[in-house]
PDB file of N, CA, C, O and CB in Angstrom:
ATOM      1  N   MET A   1      50.534  83.792  34.442  1.00  0.00           N
ATOM      2  CA  MET A   1      51.368  82.699  34.880  1.00  0.00           C
ATOM      3  C   MET A   1      50.993  82.266  36.299  1.00  0.00           C
ATOM      4  O   MET A   1      50.852  81.070  36.557  1.00  0.00           O
ATOM      5  CB  MET A   1      52.838  83.098  34.812  1.00  0.00           C
ATOM      6  N   TRP A   2      50.829  83.223  37.227  1.00  0.00           N
ATOM      7  CA  TRP A   2      50.485  82.874  38.606  1.00  0.00           C
ATOM      8  C   TRP A   2      49.112  82.255  38.687  1.00  0.00           C
ATOM      9  O   TRP A   2      48.874  81.359  39.497  1.00  0.00           O
ATOM     10  CB  TRP A   2      50.552  84.099  39.501  1.00  0.00           C
ATOM     11  N   GLY A   3      48.197  82.732  37.844  1.00  0.00           N
ATOM     12  CA  GLY A   3      46.854  82.154  37.828  1.00  0.00           C
ATOM     13  C   GLY A   3      46.871  80.702  37.404  1.00  0.00           C
ATOM     14  O   GLY A   3      46.168  79.872  37.980  1.00  0.00           O
ATOM     15  N   ARG A   4      47.660  80.398  36.410  1.00  0.00           N
ATOM     16  CA  ARG A   4      47.762  79.021  35.922  1.00  0.00           C
ATOM     17  C   ARG A   4      48.396  78.124  36.986  1.00  0.00           C
ATOM     18  O   ARG A   4      47.944  76.998  37.193  1.00  0.00           O
ATOM     19  CB  ARG A   4      48.587  78.967  34.614  1.00  0.00           C
ATOM     20  N   LEU A   5      49.435  78.610  37.658  1.00  0.00           N
ATOM     21  CA  LEU A   5      50.083  77.849  38.719  1.00  0.00           C
ATOM     22  C   LEU A   5      49.112  77.592  39.868  1.00  0.00           C
ATOM     23  O   LEU A   5      49.050  76.482  40.395  1.00  0.00           O
ATOM     24  CB  LEU A   5      51.328  78.590  39.230  1.00  0.00           C
ATOM     25  N   PHE A   6      48.352  78.622  40.257  1.00  0.00           N
ATOM     26  CA  PHE A   6      47.358  78.456  41.308  1.00  0.00           C
ATOM     27  C   PHE A   6      46.298  77.440  40.896  1.00  0.00           C
ATOM     28  O   PHE A   6      45.881  76.614  41.708  1.00  0.00           O
ATOM     29  CB  PHE A   6      46.705  79.800  41.642  1.00  0.00           C
ATOM     30  N   HIS A   7      45.865  77.496  39.654  1.00  0.00           N
ATOM     31  CA  HIS A   7      44.846  76.567  39.153  1.00  0.00           C
ATOM     32  C   HIS A   7      45.348  75.126  39.195  1.00  0.00           C
ATOM     33  O   HIS A   7      44.621  74.236  39.636  1.00  0.00           O
ATOM     34  CB  HIS A   7      44.440  76.940  37.720  1.00  0.00           C
ATOM     35  N   PHE A   8      46.572  74.884  38.746  1.00  0.00           N
ATOM     36  CA  PHE A   8      47.131  73.534  38.780  1.00  0.00           C
ATOM     37  C   PHE A   8      47.302  73.040  40.212  1.00  0.00           C
ATOM     38  O   PHE A   8      47.070  71.866  40.500  1.00  0.00           O
ATOM     39  CB  PHE A   8      48.472  73.498  38.051  1.00  0.00           C
ATOM     40  N   THR A   9      47.707  73.935  41.107  1.00  0.00           N
ATOM     41  CA  THR A   9      47.869  73.560  42.509  1.00  0.00           C
ATOM     42  C   THR A   9      46.527  73.181  43.121  1.00  0.00           C
ATOM     43  O   THR A   9      46.415  72.171  43.815  1.00  0.00           O
ATOM     44  CB  THR A   9      48.509  74.707  43.304  1.00  0.00           C
ATOM     45  N   ALA A  10      45.512  73.996  42.859  1.00  0.00           N
ATOM     46  CA  ALA A  10      44.174  73.700  43.387  1.00  0.00           C
ATOM     47  C   ALA A  10      43.650  72.387  42.822  1.00  0.00           C
ATOM     48  O   ALA A  10      43.051  71.598  43.553  1.00  0.00           O
ATOM     49  CB  ALA A  10      43.197  74.843  43.060  1.00  0.00           C
ATOM     50  N   ASP A  11      43.864  72.145  41.544  1.00  0.00           N
ATOM     51  CA  ASP A  11      43.429  70.880  40.942  1.00  0.00           C
ATOM     52  C   ASP A  11      44.143  69.687  41.583  1.00  0.00           C
ATOM     53  O   ASP A  11      43.520  68.660  41.853  1.00  0.00           O
ATOM     54  CB  ASP A  11      43.687  70.893  39.426  1.00  0.00           C
ATOM     55  N   ALA A  12      45.440  69.823  41.825  1.00  0.00           N
ATOM     56  CA  ALA A  12      46.196  68.734  42.436  1.00  0.00           C
ATOM     57  C   ALA A  12      45.691  68.444  43.852  1.00  0.00           C
ATOM     58  O   ALA A  12      45.594  67.282  44.247  1.00  0.00           O
ATOM     59  CB  ALA A  12      47.693  69.075  42.466  1.00  0.00           C
ATOM     60  N   VAL A  13      45.370  69.486  44.613  1.00  0.00           N
ATOM     61  CA  VAL A  13      44.852  69.295  45.968  1.00  0.00           C
ATOM     62  C   VAL A  13      43.482  68.634  45.916  1.00  0.00           C
ATOM     63  O   VAL A  13      43.199  67.745  46.719  1.00  0.00           O
ATOM     64  CB  VAL A  13      44.771  70.641  46.720  1.00  0.00           C
ATOM     65  N   LEU A  14      42.634  69.047  44.996  1.00  0.00           N
ATOM     66  CA  LEU A  14      41.309  68.434  44.877  1.00  0.00           C
ATOM     67  C   LEU A  14      41.402  66.962  44.492  1.00  0.00           C
ATOM     68  O   LEU A  14      40.665  66.134  45.028  1.00  0.00           O
ATOM     69  CB  LEU A  14      40.472  69.185  43.848  1.00  0.00           C
ATOM     70  N   ILE A  15      42.294  66.633  43.577  1.00  0.00           N
ATOM     71  CA  ILE A  15      42.465  65.230  43.192  1.00  0.00           C
ATOM     72  C   ILE A  15      42.965  64.417  44.380  1.00  0.00           C
ATOM     73  O   ILE A  15      42.516  63.290  44.592  1.00  0.00           O
ATOM     74  CB  ILE A  15      43.446  65.103  42.003  1.00  0.00           C
ATOM     75  N   SER A  16      43.884  64.973  45.152  1.00  0.00           N
ATOM     76  CA  SER A  16      44.384  64.283  46.332  1.00  0.00           C
ATOM     77  C   SER A  16      43.267  64.081  47.357  1.00  0.00           C
ATOM     78  O   SER A  16      43.192  63.029  47.992  1.00  0.00           O
ATOM     79  CB  SER A  16      45.545  65.066  46.956  1.00  0.00           C
ATOM     80  N   ALA A  17      42.401  65.080  47.521  1.00  0.00           N
ATOM     81  CA  ALA A  17      41.283  64.955  48.458  1.00  0.00           C
ATOM     82  C   ALA A  17      40.284  63.898  47.984  1.00  0.00           C
ATOM     83  O   ALA A  17      39.748  63.146  48.798  1.00  0.00           O
ATOM     84  CB  ALA A  17      40.576  66.310  48.630  1.00  0.00           C
ATOM     85  N   VAL A  18      40.035  63.838  46.697  1.00  0.00           N
ATOM     86  CA  VAL A  18      39.133  62.807  46.165  1.00  0.00           C
ATOM     87  C   VAL A  18      39.716  61.425  46.422  1.00  0.00           C
ATOM     88  O   VAL A  18      38.992  60.513  46.822  1.00  0.00           O
ATOM     89  CB  VAL A  18      38.889  63.014  44.646  1.00  0.00           C
ATOM     90  N   LEU A  19      41.011  61.260  46.198  1.00  0.00           N
ATOM     91  CA  LEU A  19      41.641  59.966  46.458  1.00  0.00           C
ATOM     92  C   LEU A  19      41.587  59.612  47.941  1.00  0.00           C
ATOM     93  O   LEU A  19      41.428  58.443  48.294  1.00  0.00           O
ATOM     94  CB  LEU A  19      43.092  59.976  45.975  1.00  0.00           C
ATOM     95  N   ALA A  20      41.720  60.613  48.812  1.00  0.00           N
ATOM     96  CA  ALA A  20      41.614  60.358  50.257  1.00  0.00           C
ATOM     97  C   ALA A  20      40.193  59.940  50.627  1.00  0.00           C
ATOM     98  O   ALA A  20      40.003  59.057  51.463  1.00  0.00           O
ATOM     99  CB  ALA A  20      42.025  61.613  51.062  1.00  0.00           C
ATOM    100  N   GLY A  21      39.202  60.567  50.012  1.00  0.00           N
ATOM    101  CA  GLY A  21      37.812  60.186  50.265  1.00  0.00           C
ATOM    102  C   GLY A  21      37.513  58.772  49.795  1.00  0.00           C
ATOM    103  O   GLY A  21      36.807  58.024  50.472  1.00  0.00           O
ATOM    104  N   ILE A  22      38.044  58.407  48.646  1.00  0.00           N
ATOM    105  CA  ILE A  22      37.863  57.041  48.147  1.00  0.00           C
ATOM    106  C   ILE A  22      38.523  56.041  49.093  1.00  0.00           C
ATOM    107  O   ILE A  22      37.978  54.971  49.363  1.00  0.00           O
ATOM    108  CB  ILE A  22      38.446  56.897  46.721  1.00  0.00           C
ATOM    109  N   LYS A  23      39.701  56.404  49.591  1.00  0.00           N
ATOM    110  CA  LYS A  23      40.406  55.514  50.526  1.00  0.00           C
ATOM    111  C   LYS A  23      39.586  55.309  51.798  1.00  0.00           C
ATOM    112  O   LYS A  23      39.521  54.195  52.318  1.00  0.00           O
ATOM    113  CB  LYS A  23      41.797  56.089  50.879  1.00  0.00           C
ATOM    114  N   ARG A  24      38.965  56.365  52.299  1.00  0.00           N
ATOM    115  CA  ARG A  24      38.193  56.256  53.541  1.00  0.00           C
ATOM    116  C   ARG A  24      36.876  55.533  53.349  1.00  0.00           C
ATOM    117  O   ARG A  24      36.448  54.788  54.230  1.00  0.00           O
ATOM    118  CB  ARG A  24      37.931  57.626  54.109  1.00  0.00           C
ATOM    119  N   ASN A  25      36.229  55.736  52.225  1.00  0.00           N
ATOM    120  CA  ASN A  25      34.907  55.149  52.023  1.00  0.00           C
ATOM    121  C   ASN A  25      34.940  53.745  51.429  1.00  0.00           C
ATOM    122  O   ASN A  25      34.139  52.891  51.811  1.00  0.00           O
ATOM    123  CB  ASN A  25      34.100  56.036  51.136  1.00  0.00           C
ATOM    124  N   ALA A  26      35.845  53.504  50.514  1.00  0.00           N
ATOM    125  CA  ALA A  26      35.866  52.213  49.827  1.00  0.00           C
ATOM    126  C   ALA A  26      37.058  51.351  50.215  1.00  0.00           C
ATOM    127  O   ALA A  26      37.077  50.155  49.927  1.00  0.00           O
ATOM    128  CB  ALA A  26      35.872  52.428  48.341  1.00  0.00           C
ATOM    129  N   GLY A  27      38.048  51.945  50.865  1.00  0.00           N
ATOM    130  CA  GLY A  27      39.229  51.185  51.241  1.00  0.00           C
ATOM    131  C   GLY A  27      40.214  50.989  50.102  1.00  0.00           C
ATOM    132  O   GLY A  27      41.170  50.224  50.233  1.00  0.00           O
ATOM    133  N   LEU A  28      39.991  51.670  48.987  1.00  0.00           N
ATOM    134  CA  LEU A  28      40.896  51.559  47.839  1.00  0.00           C
ATOM    135  C   LEU A  28      41.876  52.717  47.854  1.00  0.00           C
ATOM    136  O   LEU A  28      41.505  53.858  48.129  1.00  0.00           O
ATOM    137  CB  LEU A  28      40.105  51.534  46.504  1.00  0.00           C
ATOM    138  N   GLN A  29      43.128  52.413  47.557  1.00  0.00           N
ATOM    139  CA  GLN A  29      44.133  53.464  47.514  1.00  0.00           C
ATOM    140  C   GLN A  29      45.173  53.124  46.468  1.00  0.00           C
ATOM    141  O   GLN A  29      45.322  51.961  46.095  1.00  0.00           O
ATOM    142  CB  GLN A  29      44.790  53.658  48.890  1.00  0.00           C
ATOM    143  N   PRO A  30      45.899  54.135  45.989  1.00  0.00           N
ATOM    144  CA  PRO A  30      46.952  53.850  45.012  1.00  0.00           C
ATOM    145  C   PRO A  30      48.014  52.927  45.614  1.00  0.00           C
ATOM    146  O   PRO A  30      48.347  53.032  46.794  1.00  0.00           O
ATOM    147  CB  PRO A  30      47.600  55.162  44.522  1.00  0.00           C
ATOM    148  N   ALA A  31      48.528  52.042  44.803  1.00  0.00           N
ATOM    149  CA  ALA A  31      49.526  51.064  45.253  1.00  0.00           C
ATOM    150  C   ALA A  31      50.904  51.705  45.214  1.00  0.00           C
ATOM    151  O   ALA A  31      51.678  51.489  44.281  1.00  0.00           O
ATOM    152  CB  ALA A  31      49.493  49.777  44.371  1.00  0.00           C
ATOM    153  N   THR A  32      51.201  52.501  46.244  1.00  0.00           N
ATOM    154  CA  THR A  32      52.490  53.192  46.271  1.00  0.00           C
ATOM    155  C   THR A  32      53.654  52.234  46.497  1.00  0.00           C
ATOM    156  O   THR A  32      54.794  52.563  46.168  1.00  0.00           O
ATOM    157  CB  THR A  32      52.486  54.253  47.353  1.00  0.00           C
ATOM    158  N   ALA A  33      53.388  51.072  47.044  1.00  0.00           N
ATOM    159  CA  ALA A  33      54.462  50.098  47.267  1.00  0.00           C
ATOM    160  C   ALA A  33      55.046  49.585  45.949  1.00  0.00           C
ATOM    161  O   ALA A  33      56.165  49.072  45.925  1.00  0.00           O
ATOM    162  CB  ALA A  33      53.943  48.921  48.095  1.00  0.00           C
ATOM    163  N   LYS A  34      54.312  49.719  44.879  1.00  0.00           N
ATOM    164  CA  LYS A  34      54.792  49.258  43.579  1.00  0.00           C
ATOM    165  C   LYS A  34      55.701  50.275  42.889  1.00  0.00           C
ATOM    166  O   LYS A  34      56.290  49.974  41.851  1.00  0.00           O
ATOM    167  CB  LYS A  34      53.617  48.943  42.685  1.00  0.00           C
ATOM    168  N   ILE A  35      55.820  51.480  43.462  1.00  0.00           N
ATOM    169  CA  ILE A  35      56.720  52.483  42.905  1.00  0.00           C
ATOM    170  C   ILE A  35      58.129  52.118  43.343  1.00  0.00           C
ATOM    171  O   ILE A  35      58.425  52.096  44.538  1.00  0.00           O
ATOM    172  CB  ILE A  35      56.331  53.938  43.369  1.00  0.00           C
ATOM    173  N   GLU A  36      58.993  51.833  42.391  1.00  0.00           N
ATOM    174  CA  GLU A  36      60.328  51.329  42.706  1.00  0.00           C
ATOM    175  C   GLU A  36      61.249  52.411  43.261  1.00  0.00           C
ATOM    176  O   GLU A  36      62.029  52.143  44.175  1.00  0.00           O
ATOM    177  CB  GLU A  36      60.950  50.721  41.472  1.00  0.00           C
ATOM    178  N   ASN A  37      61.174  53.601  42.737  1.00  0.00           N
ATOM    179  CA  ASN A  37      62.041  54.687  43.186  1.00  0.00           C
ATOM    180  C   ASN A  37      61.551  55.207  44.539  1.00  0.00           C
ATOM    181  O   ASN A  37      60.417  55.672  44.660  1.00  0.00           O
ATOM    182  CB  ASN A  37      62.079  55.834  42.136  1.00  0.00           C
ATOM    183  N   GLU A  38      62.412  55.123  45.548  1.00  0.00           N
ATOM    184  CA  GLU A  38      62.009  55.515  46.905  1.00  0.00           C
ATOM    185  C   GLU A  38      61.674  56.995  47.005  1.00  0.00           C
ATOM    186  O   GLU A  38      60.737  57.366  47.713  1.00  0.00           O
ATOM    187  CB  GLU A  38      63.110  55.179  47.892  1.00  0.00           C
ATOM    188  N   ASP A  39      62.418  57.846  46.312  1.00  0.00           N
ATOM    189  CA  ASP A  39      62.155  59.282  46.378  1.00  0.00           C
ATOM    190  C   ASP A  39      60.789  59.623  45.789  1.00  0.00           C
ATOM    191  O   ASP A  39      60.036  60.408  46.366  1.00  0.00           O
ATOM    192  CB  ASP A  39      63.250  60.056  45.642  1.00  0.00           C
ATOM    193  N   ILE A  40      60.477  59.038  44.654  1.00  0.00           N
ATOM    194  CA  ILE A  40      59.176  59.294  44.026  1.00  0.00           C
ATOM    195  C   ILE A  40      58.061  58.730  44.901  1.00  0.00           C
ATOM    196  O   ILE A  40      57.021  59.366  45.073  1.00  0.00           O
ATOM    197  CB  ILE A  40      59.115  58.674  42.603  1.00  0.00           C
ATOM    198  N   ARG A  41      58.276  57.539  45.451  1.00  0.00           N
ATOM    199  CA  ARG A  41      57.271  56.941  46.342  1.00  0.00           C
ATOM    200  C   ARG A  41      57.004  57.844  47.541  1.00  0.00           C
ATOM    201  O   ARG A  41      55.856  58.036  47.942  1.00  0.00           O
ATOM    202  CB  ARG A  41      57.732  55.549  46.824  1.00  0.00           C
ATOM    203  N   LYS A  42      58.075  58.398  48.107  1.00  0.00           N
ATOM    204  CA  LYS A  42      57.942  59.286  49.256  1.00  0.00           C
ATOM    205  C   LYS A  42      57.125  60.527  48.883  1.00  0.00           C
ATOM    206  O   LYS A  42      56.261  60.949  49.652  1.00  0.00           O
ATOM    207  CB  LYS A  42      59.332  59.696  49.783  1.00  0.00           C
ATOM    208  N   TYR A  43      57.391  61.114  47.711  1.00  0.00           N
ATOM    209  CA  TYR A  43      56.654  62.303  47.286  1.00  0.00           C
ATOM    210  C   TYR A  43      55.196  61.984  46.990  1.00  0.00           C
ATOM    211  O   TYR A  43      54.314  62.790  47.289  1.00  0.00           O
ATOM    212  CB  TYR A  43      57.308  62.916  46.056  1.00  0.00           C
ATOM    213  N   VAL A  44      54.935  60.830  46.414  1.00  0.00           N
ATOM    214  CA  VAL A  44      53.548  60.426  46.155  1.00  0.00           C
ATOM    215  C   VAL A  44      52.799  60.228  47.469  1.00  0.00           C
ATOM    216  O   VAL A  44      51.646  60.640  47.597  1.00  0.00           O
ATOM    217  CB  VAL A  44      53.505  59.129  45.313  1.00  0.00           C
ATOM    218  N   GLU A  45      53.443  59.604  48.435  1.00  0.00           N
ATOM    219  CA  GLU A  45      52.796  59.403  49.737  1.00  0.00           C
ATOM    220  C   GLU A  45      52.548  60.732  50.435  1.00  0.00           C
ATOM    221  O   GLU A  45      51.506  60.901  51.069  1.00  0.00           O
ATOM    222  CB  GLU A  45      53.653  58.497  50.630  1.00  0.00           C
ATOM    223  N   ARG A  46      53.472  61.675  50.336  1.00  0.00           N
ATOM    224  CA  ARG A  46      53.262  63.006  50.912  1.00  0.00           C
ATOM    225  C   ARG A  46      52.119  63.718  50.208  1.00  0.00           C
ATOM    226  O   ARG A  46      51.318  64.396  50.852  1.00  0.00           O
ATOM    227  CB  ARG A  46      54.546  63.848  50.821  1.00  0.00           C
ATOM    228  N   TYR A  47      52.036  63.570  48.883  1.00  0.00           N
ATOM    229  CA  TYR A  47      50.950  64.155  48.104  1.00  0.00           C
ATOM    230  C   TYR A  47      49.602  63.602  48.566  1.00  0.00           C
ATOM    231  O   TYR A  47      48.636  64.350  48.710  1.00  0.00           O
ATOM    232  CB  TYR A  47      51.156  63.881  46.602  1.00  0.00           C
ATOM    233  N   LEU A  48      49.542  62.300  48.795  1.00  0.00           N
ATOM    234  CA  LEU A  48      48.295  61.696  49.258  1.00  0.00           C
ATOM    235  C   LEU A  48      47.960  62.123  50.686  1.00  0.00           C
ATOM    236  O   LEU A  48      46.784  62.214  51.038  1.00  0.00           O
ATOM    237  CB  LEU A  48      48.386  60.174  49.178  1.00  0.00           C
ATOM    238  N   GLU A  49      48.962  62.384  51.506  1.00  0.00           N
ATOM    239  CA  GLU A  49      48.718  62.870  52.860  1.00  0.00           C
ATOM    240  C   GLU A  49      48.093  64.255  52.857  1.00  0.00           C
ATOM    241  O   GLU A  49      47.353  64.606  53.776  1.00  0.00           O
ATOM    242  CB  GLU A  49      50.012  62.890  53.650  1.00  0.00           C
ATOM    243  N   ILE A  50      48.384  65.043  51.833  1.00  0.00           N
ATOM    244  CA  ILE A  50      47.749  66.363  51.715  1.00  0.00           C
ATOM    245  C   ILE A  50      46.243  66.195  51.576  1.00  0.00           C
ATOM    246  O   ILE A  50      45.482  66.962  52.166  1.00  0.00           O
ATOM    247  CB  ILE A  50      48.320  67.153  50.504  1.00  0.00           C
ATOM    248  N   GLY A  51      45.805  65.213  50.812  1.00  0.00           N
ATOM    249  CA  GLY A  51      44.373  64.946  50.666  1.00  0.00           C
ATOM    250  C   GLY A  51      43.741  64.539  51.979  1.00  0.00           C
ATOM    251  O   GLY A  51      42.630  64.965  52.293  1.00  0.00           O
ATOM    252  N   ASP A  52      44.436  63.718  52.750  1.00  0.00           N
ATOM    253  CA  ASP A  52      43.929  63.335  54.076  1.00  0.00           C
ATOM    254  C   ASP A  52      43.787  64.568  54.968  1.00  0.00           C
ATOM    255  O   ASP A  52      42.795  64.707  55.684  1.00  0.00           O
ATOM    256  CB  ASP A  52      44.869  62.296  54.742  1.00  0.00           C
ATOM    257  N   TRP A  53      44.771  65.455  54.926  1.00  0.00           N
ATOM    258  CA  TRP A  53      44.720  66.675  55.724  1.00  0.00           C
ATOM    259  C   TRP A  53      43.550  67.566  55.297  1.00  0.00           C
ATOM    260  O   TRP A  53      42.871  68.148  56.143  1.00  0.00           O
ATOM    261  CB  TRP A  53      46.041  67.442  55.603  1.00  0.00           C
ATOM    262  N   VAL A  54      43.316  67.671  53.988  1.00  0.00           N
ATOM    263  CA  VAL A  54      42.207  68.484  53.486  1.00  0.00           C
ATOM    264  C   VAL A  54      40.878  67.906  53.961  1.00  0.00           C
ATOM    265  O   VAL A  54      40.003  68.655  54.396  1.00  0.00           O
ATOM    266  CB  VAL A  54      42.239  68.563  51.942  1.00  0.00           C
ATOM    267  N   ILE A  55      40.715  66.596  53.886  1.00  0.00           N
ATOM    268  CA  ILE A  55      39.483  65.961  54.350  1.00  0.00           C
ATOM    269  C   ILE A  55      39.303  66.186  55.849  1.00  0.00           C
ATOM    270  O   ILE A  55      38.213  66.554  56.288  1.00  0.00           O
ATOM    271  CB  ILE A  55      39.495  64.452  54.031  1.00  0.00           C
ATOM    272  N   ASP A  56      40.356  65.971  56.642  1.00  0.00           N
ATOM    273  CA  ASP A  56      40.269  66.170  58.088  1.00  0.00           C
ATOM    274  C   ASP A  56      39.909  67.616  58.424  1.00  0.00           C
ATOM    275  O   ASP A  56      39.055  67.864  59.275  1.00  0.00           O
ATOM    276  CB  ASP A  56      41.593  65.787  58.758  1.00  0.00           C
ATOM    277  N   SER A  57      40.551  68.554  57.768  1.00  0.00           N
ATOM    278  CA  SER A  57      40.273  69.968  58.030  1.00  0.00           C
ATOM    279  C   SER A  57      38.851  70.339  57.636  1.00  0.00           C
ATOM    280  O   SER A  57      38.198  71.122  58.326  1.00  0.00           O
ATOM    281  CB  SER A  57      41.265  70.851  57.280  1.00  0.00           C
ATOM    282  N   SER A  58      38.374  69.784  56.541  1.00  0.00           N
ATOM    283  CA  SER A  58      37.007  70.060  56.108  1.00  0.00           C
ATOM    284  C   SER A  58      35.985  69.525  57.097  1.00  0.00           C
ATOM    285  O   SER A  58      34.977  70.178  57.368  1.00  0.00           O
ATOM    286  CB  SER A  58      36.759  69.461  54.736  1.00  0.00           C
ATOM    287  N   VAL A  59      36.239  68.344  57.634  1.00  0.00           N
ATOM    288  CA  VAL A  59      35.326  67.755  58.612  1.00  0.00           C
ATOM    289  C   VAL A  59      35.301  68.587  59.890  1.00  0.00           C
ATOM    290  O   VAL A  59      34.233  68.803  60.463  1.00  0.00           O
ATOM    291  CB  VAL A  59      35.733  66.304  58.928  1.00  0.00           C
ATOM    292  N   VAL A  60      36.447  69.049  60.337  1.00  0.00           N
ATOM    293  CA  VAL A  60      36.497  69.897  61.534  1.00  0.00           C
ATOM    294  C   VAL A  60      35.731  71.189  61.287  1.00  0.00           C
ATOM    295  O   VAL A  60      34.964  71.631  62.143  1.00  0.00           O
ATOM    296  CB  VAL A  60      37.964  70.206  61.932  1.00  0.00           C
ATOM    297  N   PHE A  61      35.934  71.791  60.133  1.00  0.00           N
ATOM    298  CA  PHE A  61      35.219  73.023  59.801  1.00  0.00           C
ATOM    299  C   PHE A  61      33.713  72.799  59.777  1.00  0.00           C
ATOM    300  O   PHE A  61      32.952  73.599  60.321  1.00  0.00           O
ATOM    301  CB  PHE A  61      35.688  73.562  58.452  1.00  0.00           C
ATOM    302  N   MET A  62      33.286  71.712  59.147  1.00  0.00           N
ATOM    303  CA  MET A  62      31.852  71.433  59.045  1.00  0.00           C
ATOM    304  C   MET A  62      31.245  71.092  60.402  1.00  0.00           C
ATOM    305  O   MET A  62      30.096  71.444  60.667  1.00  0.00           O
ATOM    306  CB  MET A  62      31.607  70.290  58.068  1.00  0.00           C
ATOM    307  N   ASN A  63      32.002  70.411  61.267  1.00  0.00           N
ATOM    308  CA  ASN A  63      31.503  70.118  62.613  1.00  0.00           C
ATOM    309  C   ASN A  63      31.275  71.385  63.421  1.00  0.00           C
ATOM    310  O   ASN A  63      30.363  71.436  64.246  1.00  0.00           O
ATOM    311  CB  ASN A  63      32.474  69.210  63.349  1.00  0.00           C
ATOM    312  N   ASN A  64      32.089  72.405  63.198  1.00  0.00           N
ATOM    313  CA  ASN A  64      31.974  73.653  63.939  1.00  0.00           C
ATOM    314  C   ASN A  64      31.017  74.648  63.291  1.00  0.00           C
ATOM    315  O   ASN A  64      30.744  75.704  63.862  1.00  0.00           O
ATOM    316  CB  ASN A  64      33.328  74.281  64.082  1.00  0.00           C
ATOM    317  N   SER A  65      30.516  74.331  62.131  1.00  0.00           N
ATOM    318  CA  SER A  65      29.629  75.237  61.409  1.00  0.00           C
ATOM    319  C   SER A  65      28.170  74.938  61.746  1.00  0.00           C
ATOM    320  O   SER A  65      27.783  73.775  61.855  1.00  0.00           O
ATOM    321  CB  SER A  65      29.862  75.127  59.892  1.00  0.00           C
ATOM    322  N   PRO A  66      27.357  75.990  61.912  1.00  0.00           N
ATOM    323  CA  PRO A  66      25.933  75.759  62.177  1.00  0.00           C
ATOM    324  C   PRO A  66      25.161  75.320  60.926  1.00  0.00           C
ATOM    325  O   PRO A  66      23.992  74.947  61.021  1.00  0.00           O
ATOM    326  CB  PRO A  66      25.304  77.022  62.743  1.00  0.00           C
ATOM    327  N   TYR A  67      25.800  75.362  59.774  1.00  0.00           N
ATOM    328  CA  TYR A  67      25.137  75.021  58.523  1.00  0.00           C
ATOM    329  C   TYR A  67      25.170  73.527  58.193  1.00  0.00           C
ATOM    330  O   TYR A  67      24.570  73.089  57.211  1.00  0.00           O
ATOM    331  CB  TYR A  67      25.767  75.786  57.408  1.00  0.00           C
ATOM    332  N   PHE A  68      25.864  72.761  59.009  1.00  0.00           N
ATOM    333  CA  PHE A  68      25.971  71.323  58.785  1.00  0.00           C
ATOM    334  C   PHE A  68      25.518  70.588  60.050  1.00  0.00           C
ATOM    335  O   PHE A  68      25.734  71.052  61.170  1.00  0.00           O
ATOM    336  CB  PHE A  68      27.434  70.923  58.399  1.00  0.00           C
ATOM    337  N   GLU A  69      24.894  69.449  59.844  1.00  0.00           N
ATOM    338  CA  GLU A  69      24.476  68.623  60.978  1.00  0.00           C
ATOM    339  C   GLU A  69      24.661  67.158  60.623  1.00  0.00           C
ATOM    340  O   GLU A  69      24.648  66.783  59.450  1.00  0.00           O
ATOM    341  CB  GLU A  69      23.000  68.910  61.368  1.00  0.00           C
ATOM    342  N   ARG A  70      24.834  66.335  61.650  1.00  0.00           N
ATOM    343  CA  ARG A  70      24.976  64.893  61.442  1.00  0.00           C
ATOM    344  C   ARG A  70      23.597  64.258  61.435  1.00  0.00           C
ATOM    345  O   ARG A  70      22.714  64.649  62.198  1.00  0.00           O
ATOM    346  CB  ARG A  70      25.874  64.250  62.538  1.00  0.00           C
ATOM    347  N   LYS A  71      23.429  63.298  60.586  1.00  0.00           N
ATOM    348  CA  LYS A  71      22.168  62.550  60.520  1.00  0.00           C
ATOM    349  C   LYS A  71      22.429  61.090  60.595  1.00  0.00           C
ATOM    350  O   LYS A  71      21.492  60.292  60.555  1.00  0.00           O
ATOM    351  CB  LYS A  71      21.398  62.869  59.255  1.00  0.00           C
TER     352      LYS A  71
END
């Protein structure tokens, strides 16, 4: 049970990070303004912010790592 929960959580974070990457590179993002329920809209926006945080943290880690370089 815990393994399945961890797997779903990891998948959700990865999907959020992919959506954050698409937003940064292509400028496309989910249309959260079209979600009528404010509570659901708020949770969706928080979910998408997790992806932004994952991308930001990954970039900081890679900048500090000797295994990555900018070109």
